[in-house]
C-alpha positions in Angstrom: -25.3 47.4 -21.6 -21.6 46.5 -24.0 -20.3 44.3 -21.3 -24.0 42.3 -21.4 -23.7 42.1 -25.2 -20.1 41.1 -25.6 -19.6 39.2 -22.2 -22.6 38.2 -20.1 -25.0 36.9 -22.6 -22.7 34.8 -24.9 -21.6 32.9 -21.6 -25.4 32.5 -20.3 -26.0 31.0 -24.0 -23.2 28.3 -23.7 -24.3 27.7 -20.5 -28.0 27.3 -21.9 -26.8 25.0 -24.6 -24.9 22.7 -21.9 -27.9 22.6 -19.6 -30.5 21.5 -23.6 -28.0 19.0 -23.8 -27.8 17.6 -20.3 -31.6 17.6 -19.7 -32.0 16.0 -23.2 -30.3 13.3 -21.3 -32.3 13.0 -18.5 -34.6 9.7 -17.6 -37.4 11.5 -16.0 -40.0 12.6 -19.0 -41.3 15.8 -16.4 -38.3 17.1 -15.4 -36.8 17.0 -18.8 -39.6 18.7 -20.3 -39.5 21.8 -17.3 -35.7 22.3 -17.8 -36.1 22.5 -21.6 -39.3 24.6 -21.7 -37.0 27.4 -19.3 -33.9 27.2 -21.1 -35.7 27.4 -24.5 -37.5 30.2 -23.1 -34.5 31.8 -22.0 -32.6 31.8 -25.5 -35.5 32.8 -27.1 -36.1 36.1 -24.9 -32.5 36.5 -24.6 -32.6 36.7 -28.4 -35.3 39.1 -28.3 -33.6 41.0 -25.8 -30.4 41.7 -28.1 -32.0 42.1 -31.4 -34.6 44.9 -29.6 -31.8 46.6 -28.8 -30.2 47.6 -32.1 -34.2 47.3 -33.8 -36.1 49.3 -31.4 -39.5 49.9 -32.9 -41.1 53.2 -31.8 -43.3 53.0 -29.0 -42.0 50.1 -27.2 -43.6 49.5 -23.7 -40.8 46.7 -22.7 -36.8 47.8 -22.9 -35.0 45.1 -24.3 -33.2 44.4 -21.1 -36.7 43.4 -19.5 -36.4 40.9 -21.5 -34.0 39.1 -20.3 -35.4 39.9 -16.7 -38.3 37.9 -17.8 -36.3 35.3 -19.4 -34.4 35.1 -16.4 -37.6 34.7 -13.9 -39.6 32.3 -16.6 -36.1 30.0 -16.4 -35.8 30.1 -12.9 -39.6 29.1 -12.2 -39.3 26.2 -14.4 -36.4 25.1 -12.9 -37.6 25.5 -9.9 -40.9 23.5 -10.7 -38.7 20.5 -12.2 -36.0 20.8 -8.8 -39.5 20.4 -7.2 -40.3 17.2 -9.1 -36.8 16.2 -8.6 -37.4 16.3 -4.8 -40.8 14.3 -5.2 -39.0 11.5 -6.8 -35.9 11.3 -4.6 -38.2 11.4 -1.5 -40.5 8.6 -2.9 -37.5 6.4 -4.0 -35.9 7.0 -0.6 -39.4 5.9 0.8 -39.5 3.1 -1.3 -35.9 2.2 -0.3 -36.5 2.3 3.5 -39.7 -0.3 2.7 -37.2 -2.8 1.3 -34.7 -2.3 3.4 -36.7 -2.9 6.4 -38.4 -6.0 4.4 -34.7 -7.1 4.0 -33.7 -6.2 7.5 -36.7 -8.5 9.1 -35.6 -11.4 6.2 -31.9 -10.9 7.4 -32.8 -10.9 11.6 -35.3 -14.2 10.8 -32.1 -16.0 8.9 -29.5 -14.5 11.4 -31.7 -16.3 13.9 -31.8 -19.5 12.8 -27.8 -19.6 12.1 -27.6 -18.2 15.6 -29.4 -21.5 16.8 -27.5 -23.5 14.4 -24.2 -21.9 16.0 -25.4 -22.6 19.4 -26.1 -25.9 18.5 -22.6 -26.4 17.0 -20.9 -24.3 19.6 -21.9 -26.9 22.3 -18.5 -29.4 20.9 -16.8 -26.6 19.4 -16.6 -24.9 22.7 -15.5 -28.2 24.3 -13.0 -29.0 22.1 -11.8 -25.2 22.3 -11.5 -25.9 26.1 -9.6 -28.7 25.6 -7.1 -27.0 23.6 -6.7 -24.0 26.0 -5.7 -26.6 29.1 -3.7 -28.4 26.3 -1.6 -25.1 25.7 -1.6 -24.2 29.1 -0.2 -27.2 29.9 2.4 -26.9 27.4 2.9 -23.0 28.7 3.7 -24.3 32.6 6.2 -27.3 31.0 7.9 -25.0 29.5 8.2 -22.7 32.3 9.2 -25.4 34.5 11.9 -26.1 32.0 13.3 -22.6 31.6 13.4 -22.7 35.7 15.4 -25.8 35.9 18.6 -25.1 36.9 21.4 -28.1 36.9 21.8 -29.0 40.6 24.8 -30.6 39.6 26.1 -27.5 38.2 24.9 -25.2 41.2 26.5 -27.4 43.6 30.2 -27.0 41.6 29.8 -23.7 41.4 29.3 -23.2 45.2 32.1 -25.0 46.0 34.2 -23.9 43.7 33.5 -20.2 45.4 34.2 -22.3 48.5 37.2 -23.4 47.5 38.6 -19.9 46.5 37.6 -18.8 49.9 39.6 -21.4 51.5 42.4 -20.7 49.6 42.2 -16.9 50.8 41.7 -16.0 47.2 39.1 -13.4 48.0 39.4 -11.4 44.8 38.9 -14.3 42.5 35.9 -15.8 44.7 34.3 -12.2 44.0 34.7 -12.4 40.0 33.8 -15.6 40.7 30.5 -14.7 42.7 29.9 -11.7 40.5 29.5 -13.4 37.0 27.5 -16.8 39.0 24.9 -13.9 40.3 24.7 -12.4 36.9 24.2 -15.9 35.0 21.5 -16.6 37.9 20.0 -13.2 36.8 19.8 -14.0 33.3 18.3 -17.4 33.8 15.3 -16.4 36.4 14.6 -13.9 33.7 14.5 -16.5 30.8 12.0 -18.3 33.2 9.6 -15.5 33.5 9.8 -15.0 29.4 8.6 -17.7 26.6 11.4 -16.0 24.0 14.3 -13.9 24.1 16.7 -12.9 21.2 19.6 -14.5 19.8 21.7 -12.2 21.1 20.3 -12.6 24.7 21.0 -16.4 24.5 25.1 -15.9 22.9 25.0 -13.7 26.0 23.8 -16.0 28.4 26.1 -18.7 27.0 29.4 -16.5 26.8 28.9 -15.6 30.6 28.2 -19.5 31.5 31.2 -20.4 29.5 33.4 -18.0 31.6 31.8 -19.3 34.8 33.4 -22.7 33.5 36.3 -21.5 32.5 37.1 -20.2 35.8 35.9 -23.7 37.5 37.6 -26.2 35.0 41.3 -26.7 36.4 42.0 -27.9 32.5 42.2 -24.9 30.1 39.2 -24.7 28.1 39.5 -22.8 24.6 36.3 -21.2 23.1 36.1 -19.8 19.6 33.2 -17.8 18.8 32.1 -16.6 14.9 29.0 -14.8 14.2 28.7 -14.4 10.6 25.6 -13.5 9.5 23.1 -11.1 7.3 20.7 -10.9 10.4 21.0 -9.0 13.4 21.2 -11.5 16.4 18.8 -8.8 18.5 16.0 -9.0 15.7 15.6 -13.3 15.7 13.3 -14.5 17.9 14.8 -17.5 20.0 13.3 -20.0 22.7 14.5 -18.7 26.0 17.7 -20.6 27.4 17.7 -23.1 24.4 21.2 -22.9 24.1 22.8 -23.4 27.4 21.7 -26.8 27.6 23.4 -27.9 24.7 26.7 -26.3 25.4 26.8 -27.9 29.1 26.4 -30.9 27.6 29.3 -30.5 25.2 31.1 -29.0 28.2 30.4 -32.3 30.8 29.7 -35.0 28.8 31.8 -33.9 25.9 35.0 -32.3 26.9 35.5 -32.9 30.6 35.9 -37.0 30.1 38.3 -36.4 27.2 42.5 -35.5 27.5 44.1 -33.4 25.5 42.8 -29.8 24.6 39.3 -28.7 25.2 37.7 -26.9 22.4 34.5 -25.5 21.9 33.2 -23.8 18.8 30.1 -21.6 18.5 29.3 -20.6 14.7 26.4 -18.2 13.5 26.2 -18.4 10.3 23.1 -18.1 7.2 21.8 -21.3 5.9 19.1 -21.7 3.2 16.3 -19.3 4.1 17.4 -18.5 7.6 20.3 -18.9 10.1 22.2 -22.1 11.4 23.7 -22.2 15.2 26.6 -24.5 15.5 28.2 -25.7 18.8 31.1 -28.2 18.1 33.5 -29.5 20.6 36.4 -31.9 20.1 35.2 -34.2 23.3 34.7 -37.9 23.2 31.9 -37.6 20.6 28.4 -38.1 21.0 28.0 -41.9 20.3 30.7 -42.4 23.0 29.1 -40.3 25.7 25.6 -42.0 25.1 27.2 -45.3 25.6 29.0 -44.2 29.1 26.2 -42.6 30.4 23.1 -45.2 29.5 22.8 -46.7 33.0 23.2 -43.5 34.9 22.1 -40.5 33.2 18.4 -41.0 32.4 17.9 -36.9 33.0 19.9 -36.2 30.3 17.3 -38.1 28.0 14.7 -36.8 29.5 15.8 -33.3 29.2 16.3 -33.8 25.4 12.9 -34.7 25.1 11.6 -31.8 26.7 14.0 -29.4 24.3 12.2 -30.9 21.5 8.6 -30.6 22.8 9.5 -26.9 23.7 10.7 -26.6 19.9 7.4 -28.4 18.9 5.5 -25.6 20.8 7.4 -22.8 19.6 7.2 -23.7 16.0 3.2 -23.6 16.4 3.3 -19.8 17.0 2.7 -18.4 13.5 4.6 -15.1 14.6 7.4 -16.9 15.5 10.5 -18.5 13.3 10.7 -22.2 12.8 13.6 -24.0 15.0 14.9 -27.5 14.1 18.0 -29.0 15.5 20.0 -32.4 15.5 23.1 -33.7 17.5 25.9 -36.1 15.9 29.4 -37.2 16.1 32.0 -35.0 14.0 33.4 -37.2 11.3 36.2 -37.6 10.9 37.5 -35.5 13.8 36.6 -36.5 17.5 33.7 -34.6 19.1 30.0 -33.7 19.0 28.4 -31.5 16.5 24.8 -29.8 17.5 23.2 -27.7 14.8 20.0 -25.4 15.4 18.5 -24.2 12.3 16.2 -21.1 12.6 14.2 -20.8 9.4 13.6 -16.7 8.9 9.8 -15.8 7.8 10.6 -11.9 7.9 13.0 -10.1 6.0 16.4 -9.7 7.6 17.6 -6.5 9.1 20.7 -4.7 8.0 
């Protein structure tokens, strides 16, 4: 009994006061009344139970703790009635909400049906435009595949002649080395012809292998310098497959071979504005002189440059690729040609 009066009843008094406070704030009138009646009854009878324990009149039929039990029963009864009313209100609201939802769904279905009919009318012209775009994309991809699969016939012919010369001169070791490098280059070119993009690291490796073959084939000494100084990792930079090799080949055969004196080719990669720049520079006869000498014969070269520009244009249309641009000019004041390929990087660089 002492535990009840000292701890249990005061805690329940606090809870009852809190329930009264919350019941006053309820929006539903009937629910508020049932909660208030049940809680007030519990407070009154609970207080009677406490007072009766100290002032018990003779012949009292109900024990003090009995008032507390009666209070609990009455409170639970009114709470149950109130909760039942609450459940009824919730169920009624649910039915009304479902009815409104069904009406809204029917209206929405009518609107959607009207929109679908309108879209079906609009989609006729849009579908035709889409089909034309798909065809244009397929044509561009086929053009890219054709370009990537093109191997300079003169280059292959000259390589095979060089291998034959090594064999005739009984230099089998040199012929085997030459043939091994040539087979590796052909594999890279074939791999590049199947992929629309590669990494800058792969492009640099292909160019290096190509130049190694040219150094073995060209009688004159060809000095190659390579400077890689960029914050971007070359293997993380997306790049059109087999884009650098035609520029390097033009530098060797249309710039350096016709020139007299030391032949030097420099390939540099460095940071520039919001991306990187690849620079291919030779000390040959120069871009303007090369165009003048080849204007009547080398129509394929001009056509190849046009296709390269088209490849870069298609490459730049891909949102997940970096933007690429290039320019070719004479080196001033020194003799030679300079090709600059700029790669605008949209993604953060990798350290």
